[in-house]
PDB file with SEQRES, HELIX, SHEET and CRYST1 records, atoms N, CA, C and O in Angstrom:
SEQRES   1 A   77  MET ALA SER GLY GLU ARG THR PRO LEU ILE ALA GLY ASN          
SEQRES   2 A   77  TRP LYS MET HIS GLY SER LEU ALA GLU SER HIS LYS LEU          
SEQRES   3 A   77  VAL ALA GLY ILE ALA ALA GLY VAL ALA ASP ALA ALA GLY          
SEQRES   4 A   77  ALA ARG VAL LEU LEU CYS PRO PRO TYR VAL TYR LEU THR          
SEQRES   5 A   77  SER VAL ALA GLN TRP ILE ASP GLY SER ASP ILE VAL LEU          
SEQRES   6 A   77  GLY ALA GLN ASP LEU ALA GLU GLN ILE GLY THR GLY              
HELIX    1 AA1 LEU A   20  GLY A   33  1                                  14    
HELIX    2 AA2 VAL A   34  ALA A   37  5                                   4    
HELIX    3 AA3 TYR A   48  TYR A   50  5                                   3    
HELIX    4 AA4 LEU A   51  ILE A   58  1                                   8    
SHEET    1 AA1 3 LEU A   9  ASN A  13  0                                        
SHEET    2 AA1 3 ARG A  41  CYS A  45  1                                        
SHEET    3 AA1 3 ILE A  63  LEU A  65  1                                        
CRYST1    1.000    1.000    1.000  90.00  90.00  90.00 P 1           1          
ATOM      1  N   MET A   1      20.223 119.402 -21.410  1.00  0.00           N  
ATOM      2  CA  MET A   1      20.285 119.214 -22.840  1.00  0.00           C  
ATOM      3  C   MET A   1      21.212 120.266 -23.410  1.00  0.00           C  
ATOM      4  O   MET A   1      21.142 121.436 -23.033  1.00  0.00           O  
ATOM      5  N   ALA A   2      22.073 119.855 -24.308  1.00  0.00           N  
ATOM      6  CA  ALA A   2      23.026 120.770 -24.933  1.00  0.00           C  
ATOM      7  C   ALA A   2      22.300 121.729 -25.865  1.00  0.00           C  
ATOM      8  O   ALA A   2      21.234 121.429 -26.402  1.00  0.00           O  
ATOM      9  N   SER A   3      22.909 122.879 -26.035  1.00  0.00           N  
ATOM     10  CA  SER A   3      22.331 123.888 -26.933  1.00  0.00           C  
ATOM     11  C   SER A   3      22.198 123.299 -28.328  1.00  0.00           C  
ATOM     12  O   SER A   3      23.127 122.673 -28.838  1.00  0.00           O  
ATOM     13  N   GLY A   4      21.040 123.502 -28.943  1.00  0.00           N  
ATOM     14  CA  GLY A   4      20.818 123.011 -30.281  1.00  0.00           C  
ATOM     15  C   GLY A   4      20.174 121.635 -30.346  1.00  0.00           C  
ATOM     16  O   GLY A   4      19.640 121.253 -31.387  1.00  0.00           O  
ATOM     17  N   GLU A   5      20.214 120.897 -29.266  1.00  0.00           N  
ATOM     18  CA  GLU A   5      19.569 119.573 -29.242  1.00  0.00           C  
ATOM     19  C   GLU A   5      18.064 119.747 -29.123  1.00  0.00           C  
ATOM     20  O   GLU A   5      17.575 120.628 -28.415  1.00  0.00           O  
ATOM     21  N   ARG A   6      17.353 118.905 -29.818  1.00  0.00           N  
ATOM     22  CA  ARG A   6      15.904 118.955 -29.747  1.00  0.00           C  
ATOM     23  C   ARG A   6      15.378 117.591 -29.317  1.00  0.00           C  
ATOM     24  O   ARG A   6      15.951 116.551 -29.642  1.00  0.00           O  
ATOM     25  N   THR A   7      14.285 117.621 -28.587  1.00  0.00           N  
ATOM     26  CA  THR A   7      13.624 116.387 -28.195  1.00  0.00           C  
ATOM     27  C   THR A   7      12.517 116.118 -29.212  1.00  0.00           C  
ATOM     28  O   THR A   7      11.634 116.957 -29.390  1.00  0.00           O  
ATOM     29  N   PRO A   8      12.546 114.979 -29.873  1.00  0.00           N  
ATOM     30  CA  PRO A   8      11.483 114.672 -30.827  1.00  0.00           C  
ATOM     31  C   PRO A   8      10.124 114.613 -30.127  1.00  0.00           C  
ATOM     32  O   PRO A   8      10.031 114.195 -28.972  1.00  0.00           O  
ATOM     33  N   LEU A   9       9.100 115.024 -30.818  1.00  0.00           N  
ATOM     34  CA  LEU A   9       7.734 114.977 -30.314  1.00  0.00           C  
ATOM     35  C   LEU A   9       6.906 114.086 -31.227  1.00  0.00           C  
ATOM     36  O   LEU A   9       6.807 114.329 -32.430  1.00  0.00           O  
ATOM     37  N   ILE A  10       6.322 113.067 -30.650  1.00  0.00           N  
ATOM     38  CA  ILE A  10       5.409 112.191 -31.379  1.00  0.00           C  
ATOM     39  C   ILE A  10       4.018 112.558 -30.918  1.00  0.00           C  
ATOM     40  O   ILE A  10       3.674 112.356 -29.754  1.00  0.00           O  
ATOM     41  N   ALA A  11       3.213 113.095 -31.820  1.00  0.00           N  
ATOM     42  CA  ALA A  11       1.879 113.566 -31.451  1.00  0.00           C  
ATOM     43  C   ALA A  11       0.830 112.885 -32.306  1.00  0.00           C  
ATOM     44  O   ALA A  11       1.057 112.570 -33.474  1.00  0.00           O  
ATOM     45  N   GLY A  12      -0.323 112.667 -31.694  1.00  0.00           N  
ATOM     46  CA  GLY A  12      -1.417 112.070 -32.445  1.00  0.00           C  
ATOM     47  C   GLY A  12      -2.766 112.589 -31.972  1.00  0.00           C  
ATOM     48  O   GLY A  12      -2.983 112.839 -30.787  1.00  0.00           O  
ATOM     49  N   ASN A  13      -3.663 112.742 -32.937  1.00  0.00           N  
ATOM     50  CA  ASN A  13      -5.048 113.032 -32.606  1.00  0.00           C  
ATOM     51  C   ASN A  13      -5.940 112.179 -33.490  1.00  0.00           C  
ATOM     52  O   ASN A  13      -5.515 111.719 -34.550  1.00  0.00           O  
ATOM     53  N   TRP A  14      -7.167 111.971 -33.061  1.00  0.00           N  
ATOM     54  CA  TRP A  14      -8.028 111.116 -33.853  1.00  0.00           C  
ATOM     55  C   TRP A  14      -9.429 111.696 -34.001  1.00  0.00           C  
ATOM     56  O   TRP A  14     -10.390 110.960 -34.227  1.00  0.00           O  
ATOM     57  N   LYS A  15      -9.541 113.000 -33.876  1.00  0.00           N  
ATOM     58  CA  LYS A  15     -10.819 113.686 -34.064  1.00  0.00           C  
ATOM     59  C   LYS A  15     -11.930 112.884 -33.388  1.00  0.00           C  
ATOM     60  O   LYS A  15     -11.757 112.435 -32.255  1.00  0.00           O  
ATOM     61  N   MET A  16     -13.051 112.698 -34.054  1.00  0.00           N  
ATOM     62  CA  MET A  16     -14.157 111.940 -33.462  1.00  0.00           C  
ATOM     63  C   MET A  16     -14.266 110.552 -34.090  1.00  0.00           C  
ATOM     64  O   MET A  16     -15.357 109.990 -34.182  1.00  0.00           O  
ATOM     65  N   HIS A  17     -13.138 110.007 -34.516  1.00  0.00           N  
ATOM     66  CA  HIS A  17     -13.133 108.665 -35.093  1.00  0.00           C  
ATOM     67  C   HIS A  17     -13.016 107.645 -33.958  1.00  0.00           C  
ATOM     68  O   HIS A  17     -12.029 107.625 -33.221  1.00  0.00           O  
ATOM     69  N   GLY A  18     -14.033 106.807 -33.834  1.00  0.00           N  
ATOM     70  CA  GLY A  18     -13.977 105.752 -32.833  1.00  0.00           C  
ATOM     71  C   GLY A  18     -14.774 106.069 -31.571  1.00  0.00           C  
ATOM     72  O   GLY A  18     -14.973 107.224 -31.195  1.00  0.00           O  
ATOM     73  N   SER A  19     -15.213 105.002 -30.949  1.00  0.00           N  
ATOM     74  CA  SER A  19     -15.971 105.111 -29.705  1.00  0.00           C  
ATOM     75  C   SER A  19     -15.028 105.286 -28.516  1.00  0.00           C  
ATOM     76  O   SER A  19     -13.807 105.240 -28.666  1.00  0.00           O  
ATOM     77  N   LEU A  20     -15.601 105.483 -27.358  1.00  0.00           N  
ATOM     78  CA  LEU A  20     -14.807 105.582 -26.134  1.00  0.00           C  
ATOM     79  C   LEU A  20     -14.024 104.277 -25.911  1.00  0.00           C  
ATOM     80  O   LEU A  20     -12.848 104.306 -25.550  1.00  0.00           O  
ATOM     81  N   ALA A  21     -14.681 103.154 -26.128  1.00  0.00           N  
ATOM     82  CA  ALA A  21     -14.000 101.853 -25.948  1.00  0.00           C  
ATOM     83  C   ALA A  21     -12.855 101.693 -26.940  1.00  0.00           C  
ATOM     84  O   ALA A  21     -11.786 101.203 -26.577  1.00  0.00           O  
ATOM     85  N   GLU A  22     -13.069 102.102 -28.186  1.00  0.00           N  
ATOM     86  CA  GLU A  22     -11.993 102.020 -29.180  1.00  0.00           C  
ATOM     87  C   GLU A  22     -10.844 102.973 -28.826  1.00  0.00           C  
ATOM     88  O   GLU A  22      -9.674 102.658 -29.042  1.00  0.00           O  
ATOM     89  N   SER A  23     -11.192 104.122 -28.289  1.00  0.00           N  
ATOM     90  CA  SER A  23     -10.169 105.086 -27.873  1.00  0.00           C  
ATOM     91  C   SER A  23      -9.359 104.523 -26.716  1.00  0.00           C  
ATOM     92  O   SER A  23      -8.145 104.720 -26.654  1.00  0.00           O  
ATOM     93  N   HIS A  24     -10.021 103.824 -25.799  1.00  0.00           N  
ATOM     94  CA  HIS A  24      -9.304 103.227 -24.666  1.00  0.00           C  
ATOM     95  C   HIS A  24      -8.299 102.187 -25.172  1.00  0.00           C  
ATOM     96  O   HIS A  24      -7.165 102.117 -24.698  1.00  0.00           O  
ATOM     97  N   LYS A  25      -8.732 101.393 -26.128  1.00  0.00           N  
ATOM     98  CA  LYS A  25      -7.843 100.378 -26.705  1.00  0.00           C  
ATOM     99  C   LYS A  25      -6.646 101.049 -27.393  1.00  0.00           C  
ATOM    100  O   LYS A  25      -5.512 100.587 -27.260  1.00  0.00           O  
ATOM    101  N   LEU A  26      -6.898 102.128 -28.120  1.00  0.00           N  
ATOM    102  CA  LEU A  26      -5.839 102.864 -28.797  1.00  0.00           C  
ATOM    103  C   LEU A  26      -4.834 103.435 -27.792  1.00  0.00           C  
ATOM    104  O   LEU A  26      -3.624 103.288 -27.964  1.00  0.00           O  
ATOM    105  N   VAL A  27      -5.343 104.085 -26.745  1.00  0.00           N  
ATOM    106  CA  VAL A  27      -4.476 104.702 -25.740  1.00  0.00           C  
ATOM    107  C   VAL A  27      -3.675 103.620 -25.004  1.00  0.00           C  
ATOM    108  O   VAL A  27      -2.492 103.816 -24.724  1.00  0.00           O  
ATOM    109  N   ALA A  28      -4.299 102.495 -24.692  1.00  0.00           N  
ATOM    110  CA  ALA A  28      -3.589 101.413 -24.019  1.00  0.00           C  
ATOM    111  C   ALA A  28      -2.444 100.897 -24.891  1.00  0.00           C  
ATOM    112  O   ALA A  28      -1.359 100.610 -24.386  1.00  0.00           O  
ATOM    113  N   GLY A  29      -2.682 100.780 -26.182  1.00  0.00           N  
ATOM    114  CA  GLY A  29      -1.632 100.339 -27.097  1.00  0.00           C  
ATOM    115  C   GLY A  29      -0.487 101.317 -27.196  1.00  0.00           C  
ATOM    116  O   GLY A  29       0.681 100.929 -27.227  1.00  0.00           O  
ATOM    117  N   ILE A  30      -0.835 102.597 -27.245  1.00  0.00           N  
ATOM    118  CA  ILE A  30       0.194 103.639 -27.289  1.00  0.00           C  
ATOM    119  C   ILE A  30       0.993 103.633 -25.982  1.00  0.00           C  
ATOM    120  O   ILE A  30       2.222 103.704 -26.000  1.00  0.00           O  
ATOM    121  N   ALA A  31       0.297 103.549 -24.866  1.00  0.00           N  
ATOM    122  CA  ALA A  31       0.978 103.550 -23.564  1.00  0.00           C  
ATOM    123  C   ALA A  31       1.934 102.366 -23.456  1.00  0.00           C  
ATOM    124  O   ALA A  31       3.019 102.490 -22.887  1.00  0.00           O  
ATOM    125  N   ALA A  32       1.536 101.227 -23.996  1.00  0.00           N  
ATOM    126  CA  ALA A  32       2.403 100.049 -23.953  1.00  0.00           C  
ATOM    127  C   ALA A  32       3.645 100.229 -24.817  1.00  0.00           C  
ATOM    128  O   ALA A  32       4.689  99.643 -24.533  1.00  0.00           O  
ATOM    129  N   GLY A  33       3.537 101.033 -25.865  1.00  0.00           N  
ATOM    130  CA  GLY A  33       4.650 101.232 -26.772  1.00  0.00           C  
ATOM    131  C   GLY A  33       5.512 102.448 -26.489  1.00  0.00           C  
ATOM    132  O   GLY A  33       6.495 102.684 -27.191  1.00  0.00           O  
ATOM    133  N   VAL A  34       5.161 103.223 -25.472  1.00  0.00           N  
ATOM    134  CA  VAL A  34       5.924 104.444 -25.172  1.00  0.00           C  
ATOM    135  C   VAL A  34       7.383 104.152 -24.870  1.00  0.00           C  
ATOM    136  O   VAL A  34       8.246 104.977 -25.171  1.00  0.00           O  
ATOM    137  N   ALA A  35       7.674 103.026 -24.295  1.00  0.00           N  
ATOM    138  CA  ALA A  35       9.061 102.679 -23.985  1.00  0.00           C  
ATOM    139  C   ALA A  35       9.893 102.591 -25.258  1.00  0.00           C  
ATOM    140  O   ALA A  35      11.101 102.831 -25.232  1.00  0.00           O  
ATOM    141  N   ASP A  36       9.246 102.246 -26.380  1.00  0.00           N  
ATOM    142  CA  ASP A  36       9.962 102.175 -27.653  1.00  0.00           C  
ATOM    143  C   ASP A  36      10.277 103.564 -28.224  1.00  0.00           C  
ATOM    144  O   ASP A  36      11.018 103.683 -29.200  1.00  0.00           O  
ATOM    145  N   ALA A  37       9.723 104.592 -27.622  1.00  0.00           N  
ATOM    146  CA  ALA A  37       9.947 105.973 -28.088  1.00  0.00           C  
ATOM    147  C   ALA A  37      10.964 106.673 -27.198  1.00  0.00           C  
ATOM    148  O   ALA A  37      10.859 107.876 -26.962  1.00  0.00           O  
ATOM    149  N   ALA A  38      11.936 105.937 -26.710  1.00  0.00           N  
ATOM    150  CA  ALA A  38      12.934 106.512 -25.811  1.00  0.00           C  
ATOM    151  C   ALA A  38      13.550 107.753 -26.430  1.00  0.00           C  
ATOM    152  O   ALA A  38      13.939 107.761 -27.598  1.00  0.00           O  
ATOM    153  N   GLY A  39      13.630 108.801 -25.620  1.00  0.00           N  
ATOM    154  CA  GLY A  39      14.210 110.053 -26.085  1.00  0.00           C  
ATOM    155  C   GLY A  39      13.226 110.982 -26.751  1.00  0.00           C  
ATOM    156  O   GLY A  39      13.594 112.090 -27.144  1.00  0.00           O  
ATOM    157  N   ALA A  40      11.978 110.560 -26.889  1.00  0.00           N  
ATOM    158  CA  ALA A  40      10.947 111.390 -27.510  1.00  0.00           C  
ATOM    159  C   ALA A  40       9.819 111.653 -26.520  1.00  0.00           C  
ATOM    160  O   ALA A  40       9.592 110.859 -25.607  1.00  0.00           O  
ATOM    161  N   ARG A  41       9.125 112.750 -26.696  1.00  0.00           N  
ATOM    162  CA  ARG A  41       7.914 113.045 -25.931  1.00  0.00           C  
ATOM    163  C   ARG A  41       6.738 112.521 -26.727  1.00  0.00           C  
ATOM    164  O   ARG A  41       6.731 112.602 -27.955  1.00  0.00           O  
ATOM    165  N   VAL A  42       5.741 111.984 -26.037  1.00  0.00           N  
ATOM    166  CA  VAL A  42       4.541 111.470 -26.692  1.00  0.00           C  
ATOM    167  C   VAL A  42       3.358 112.328 -26.242  1.00  0.00           C  
ATOM    168  O   VAL A  42       3.122 112.487 -25.045  1.00  0.00           O  
ATOM    169  N   LEU A  43       2.634 112.869 -27.186  1.00  0.00           N  
ATOM    170  CA  LEU A  43       1.501 113.768 -26.943  1.00  0.00           C  
ATOM    171  C   LEU A  43       0.258 113.187 -27.577  1.00  0.00           C  
ATOM    172  O   LEU A  43       0.276 112.823 -28.752  1.00  0.00           O  
ATOM    173  N   LEU A  44      -0.819 113.093 -26.823  1.00  0.00           N  
ATOM    174  CA  LEU A  44      -2.102 112.641 -27.359  1.00  0.00           C  
ATOM    175  C   LEU A  44      -3.119 113.771 -27.247  1.00  0.00           C  
ATOM    176  O   LEU A  44      -3.235 114.422 -26.209  1.00  0.00           O  
ATOM    177  N   CYS A  45      -3.843 113.987 -28.318  1.00  0.00           N  
ATOM    178  CA  CYS A  45      -4.911 114.994 -28.356  1.00  0.00           C  
ATOM    179  C   CYS A  45      -6.208 114.286 -28.742  1.00  0.00           C  
ATOM    180  O   CYS A  45      -6.557 114.236 -29.921  1.00  0.00           O  
ATOM    181  N   PRO A  46      -6.917 113.746 -27.769  1.00  0.00           N  
ATOM    182  CA  PRO A  46      -8.141 113.008 -28.062  1.00  0.00           C  
ATOM    183  C   PRO A  46      -9.297 113.956 -28.374  1.00  0.00           C  
ATOM    184  O   PRO A  46      -9.179 115.165 -28.175  1.00  0.00           O  
ATOM    185  N   PRO A  47     -10.407 113.417 -28.860  1.00  0.00           N  
ATOM    186  CA  PRO A  47     -11.595 114.236 -29.011  1.00  0.00           C  
ATOM    187  C   PRO A  47     -11.962 114.872 -27.675  1.00  0.00           C  
ATOM    188  O   PRO A  47     -11.765 114.266 -26.622  1.00  0.00           O  
ATOM    189  N   TYR A  48     -12.485 116.069 -27.714  1.00  0.00           N  
ATOM    190  CA  TYR A  48     -12.808 116.794 -26.493  1.00  0.00           C  
ATOM    191  C   TYR A  48     -13.674 115.983 -25.540  1.00  0.00           C  
ATOM    192  O   TYR A  48     -13.467 116.019 -24.327  1.00  0.00           O  
ATOM    193  N   VAL A  49     -14.645 115.252 -26.084  1.00  0.00           N  
ATOM    194  CA  VAL A  49     -15.570 114.504 -25.229  1.00  0.00           C  
ATOM    195  C   VAL A  49     -14.880 113.351 -24.491  1.00  0.00           C  
ATOM    196  O   VAL A  49     -15.436 112.815 -23.533  1.00  0.00           O  
ATOM    197  N   TYR A  50     -13.672 112.965 -24.928  1.00  0.00           N  
ATOM    198  CA  TYR A  50     -12.931 111.887 -24.281  1.00  0.00           C  
ATOM    199  C   TYR A  50     -11.755 112.420 -23.452  1.00  0.00           C  
ATOM    200  O   TYR A  50     -10.993 111.633 -22.890  1.00  0.00           O  
ATOM    201  N   LEU A  51     -11.606 113.716 -23.374  1.00  0.00           N  
ATOM    202  CA  LEU A  51     -10.435 114.308 -22.724  1.00  0.00           C  
ATOM    203  C   LEU A  51     -10.263 113.845 -21.274  1.00  0.00           C  
ATOM    204  O   LEU A  51      -9.164 113.459 -20.875  1.00  0.00           O  
ATOM    205  N   THR A  52     -11.323 113.881 -20.501  1.00  0.00           N  
ATOM    206  CA  THR A  52     -11.247 113.479 -19.092  1.00  0.00           C  
ATOM    207  C   THR A  52     -10.881 112.007 -18.961  1.00  0.00           C  
ATOM    208  O   THR A  52     -10.044 111.646 -18.133  1.00  0.00           O  
ATOM    209  N   SER A  53     -11.498 111.164 -19.768  1.00  0.00           N  
ATOM    210  CA  SER A  53     -11.203 109.716 -19.709  1.00  0.00           C  
ATOM    211  C   SER A  53      -9.755 109.440 -20.062  1.00  0.00           C  
ATOM    212  O   SER A  53      -9.079 108.685 -19.363  1.00  0.00           O  
ATOM    213  N   VAL A  54      -9.267 110.047 -21.146  1.00  0.00           N  
ATOM    214  CA  VAL A  54      -7.880 109.826 -21.555  1.00  0.00           C  
ATOM    215  C   VAL A  54      -6.929 110.339 -20.485  1.00  0.00           C  
ATOM    216  O   VAL A  54      -5.900 109.714 -20.226  1.00  0.00           O  
ATOM    217  N   ALA A  55      -7.250 111.457 -19.864  1.00  0.00           N  
ATOM    218  CA  ALA A  55      -6.408 111.986 -18.790  1.00  0.00           C  
ATOM    219  C   ALA A  55      -6.277 110.965 -17.672  1.00  0.00           C  
ATOM    220  O   ALA A  55      -5.194 110.795 -17.113  1.00  0.00           O  
ATOM    221  N   GLN A  56      -7.359 110.289 -17.344  1.00  0.00           N  
ATOM    222  CA  GLN A  56      -7.301 109.262 -16.295  1.00  0.00           C  
ATOM    223  C   GLN A  56      -6.487 108.055 -16.756  1.00  0.00           C  
ATOM    224  O   GLN A  56      -5.716 107.492 -15.980  1.00  0.00           O  
ATOM    225  N   TRP A  57      -6.655 107.659 -18.005  1.00  0.00           N  
ATOM    226  CA  TRP A  57      -5.962 106.478 -18.518  1.00  0.00           C  
ATOM    227  C   TRP A  57      -4.448 106.680 -18.589  1.00  0.00           C  
ATOM    228  O   TRP A  57      -3.695 105.723 -18.410  1.00  0.00           O  
ATOM    229  N   ILE A  58      -3.994 107.899 -18.844  1.00  0.00           N  
ATOM    230  CA  ILE A  58      -2.551 108.131 -18.971  1.00  0.00           C  
ATOM    231  C   ILE A  58      -1.923 108.679 -17.690  1.00  0.00           C  
ATOM    232  O   ILE A  58      -0.722 108.947 -17.652  1.00  0.00           O  
ATOM    233  N   ASP A  59      -2.726 108.846 -16.652  1.00  0.00           N  
ATOM    234  CA  ASP A  59      -2.205 109.367 -15.389  1.00  0.00           C  
ATOM    235  C   ASP A  59      -1.051 108.488 -14.899  1.00  0.00           C  
ATOM    236  O   ASP A  59      -1.174 107.264 -14.843  1.00  0.00           O  
ATOM    237  N   GLY A  60       0.040 109.108 -14.556  1.00  0.00           N  
ATOM    238  CA  GLY A  60       1.213 108.370 -14.073  1.00  0.00           C  
ATOM    239  C   GLY A  60       2.144 107.912 -15.174  1.00  0.00           C  
ATOM    240  O   GLY A  60       3.205 107.357 -14.891  1.00  0.00           O  
ATOM    241  N   SER A  61       1.770 108.133 -16.424  1.00  0.00           N  
ATOM    242  CA  SER A  61       2.635 107.751 -17.537  1.00  0.00           C  
ATOM    243  C   SER A  61       3.450 108.955 -18.006  1.00  0.00           C  
ATOM    244  O   SER A  61       3.312 110.059 -17.478  1.00  0.00           O  
ATOM    245  N   ASP A  62       4.284 108.728 -18.988  1.00  0.00           N  
ATOM    246  CA  ASP A  62       5.073 109.821 -19.574  1.00  0.00           C  
ATOM    247  C   ASP A  62       4.360 110.475 -20.750  1.00  0.00           C  
ATOM    248  O   ASP A  62       4.935 111.332 -21.421  1.00  0.00           O  
ATOM    249  N   ILE A  63       3.120 110.083 -21.006  1.00  0.00           N  
ATOM    250  CA  ILE A  63       2.357 110.644 -22.116  1.00  0.00           C  
ATOM    251  C   ILE A  63       1.801 112.004 -21.704  1.00  0.00           C  
ATOM    252  O   ILE A  63       1.298 112.179 -20.594  1.00  0.00           O  
ATOM    253  N   VAL A  64       1.903 112.962 -22.626  1.00  0.00           N  
ATOM    254  CA  VAL A  64       1.398 114.320 -22.388  1.00  0.00           C  
ATOM    255  C   VAL A  64       0.030 114.439 -23.048  1.00  0.00           C  
ATOM    256  O   VAL A  64      -0.190 113.916 -24.140  1.00  0.00           O  
ATOM    257  N   LEU A  65      -0.884 115.131 -22.377  1.00  0.00           N  
ATOM    258  CA  LEU A  65      -2.238 115.306 -22.885  1.00  0.00           C  
ATOM    259  C   LEU A  65      -2.399 116.682 -23.515  1.00  0.00           C  
ATOM    260  O   LEU A  65      -1.960 117.686 -22.956  1.00  0.00           O  
ATOM    261  N   GLY A  66      -3.020 116.718 -24.660  1.00  0.00           N  
ATOM    262  CA  GLY A  66      -3.330 117.979 -25.345  1.00  0.00           C  
ATOM    263  C   GLY A  66      -4.804 117.996 -25.704  1.00  0.00           C  
ATOM    264  O   GLY A  66      -5.514 117.007 -25.521  1.00  0.00           O  
ATOM    265  N   ALA A  67      -5.252 119.125 -26.215  1.00  0.00           N  
ATOM    266  CA  ALA A  67      -6.662 119.275 -26.583  1.00  0.00           C  
ATOM    267  C   ALA A  67      -6.755 119.827 -27.998  1.00  0.00           C  
ATOM    268  O   ALA A  67      -5.818 120.441 -28.509  1.00  0.00           O  
ATOM    269  N   GLN A  68      -7.898 119.596 -28.612  1.00  0.00           N  
ATOM    270  CA  GLN A  68      -8.172 120.100 -29.950  1.00  0.00           C  
ATOM    271  C   GLN A  68      -9.242 121.175 -29.863  1.00  0.00           C  
ATOM    272  O   GLN A  68     -10.060 121.184 -28.943  1.00  0.00           O  
ATOM    273  N   ASP A  69      -9.224 122.075 -30.825  1.00  0.00           N  
ATOM    274  CA  ASP A  69     -10.321 123.035 -30.886  1.00  0.00           C  
ATOM    275  C   ASP A  69     -11.328 122.570 -31.943  1.00  0.00           C  
ATOM    276  O   ASP A  69     -11.165 121.515 -32.557  1.00  0.00           O  
ATOM    277  N   LEU A  70     -12.340 123.357 -32.134  1.00  0.00           N  
ATOM    278  CA  LEU A  70     -13.387 123.014 -33.091  1.00  0.00           C  
ATOM    279  C   LEU A  70     -13.165 123.747 -34.399  1.00  0.00           C  
ATOM    280  O   LEU A  70     -12.511 124.789 -34.435  1.00  0.00           O  
ATOM    281  N   ALA A  71     -13.709 123.202 -35.464  1.00  0.00           N  
ATOM    282  CA  ALA A  71     -13.664 123.884 -36.756  1.00  0.00           C  
ATOM    283  C   ALA A  71     -14.585 125.090 -36.729  1.00  0.00           C  
ATOM    284  O   ALA A  71     -15.638 125.056 -36.094  1.00  0.00           O  
ATOM    285  N   GLU A  72     -14.200 126.144 -37.406  1.00  0.00           N  
ATOM    286  CA  GLU A  72     -15.002 127.353 -37.463  1.00  0.00           C  
ATOM    287  C   GLU A  72     -16.197 127.224 -38.393  1.00  0.00           C  
ATOM    288  O   GLU A  72     -17.206 127.904 -38.205  1.00  0.00           O  
ATOM    289  N   GLN A  73     -16.093 126.359 -39.392  1.00  0.00           N  
ATOM    290  CA  GLN A  73     -17.140 126.201 -40.370  1.00  0.00           C  
ATOM    291  C   GLN A  73     -17.866 124.874 -40.175  1.00  0.00           C  
ATOM    292  O   GLN A  73     -17.292 123.899 -39.692  1.00  0.00           O  
ATOM    293  N   ILE A  74     -19.110 124.859 -40.552  1.00  0.00           N  
ATOM    294  CA  ILE A  74     -19.888 123.614 -40.517  1.00  0.00           C  
ATOM    295  C   ILE A  74     -19.464 122.757 -41.703  1.00  0.00           C  
ATOM    296  O   ILE A  74     -19.291 123.252 -42.817  1.00  0.00           O  
ATOM    297  N   GLY A  75     -19.302 121.463 -41.444  1.00  0.00           N  
ATOM    298  CA  GLY A  75     -19.017 120.526 -42.518  1.00  0.00           C  
ATOM    299  C   GLY A  75     -17.573 120.488 -42.979  1.00  0.00           C  
ATOM    300  O   GLY A  75     -17.290 120.048 -44.094  1.00  0.00           O  
ATOM    301  N   THR A  76     -16.652 120.946 -42.137  1.00  0.00           N  
ATOM    302  CA  THR A  76     -15.242 120.924 -42.525  1.00  0.00           C  
ATOM    303  C   THR A  76     -14.476 119.796 -41.870  1.00  0.00           C  
ATOM    304  O   THR A  76     -13.274 119.660 -42.098  1.00  0.00           O  
ATOM    305  N   GLY A  77     -15.128 118.992 -41.070  1.00  0.00           N  
ATOM    306  CA  GLY A  77     -14.407 117.977 -40.335  1.00  0.00           C  
ATOM    307  C   GLY A  77     -14.602 116.630 -40.865  1.00  0.00           C  
ATOM    308  O   GLY A  77     -14.044 115.671 -40.332  1.00  0.00           O  
TER     309      GLY A  77                                                      
END                                                                             
């Protein structure tokens, strides 16, 4: 990559919205559309409780896995 060039990053997280089954459907849809993001990195940060499942679902793809931390205060999410 030439000096000054940047690779776009498309990142998404969904906190605790949705069930495991809904998350699987979301990840499958994103994985199917990754080819449309040519030249960009795709990063998913699922809820912590789904991290292992999402890691398995994206294994072998170009999608990068990230993690989220927790809120410090109660009732802020």
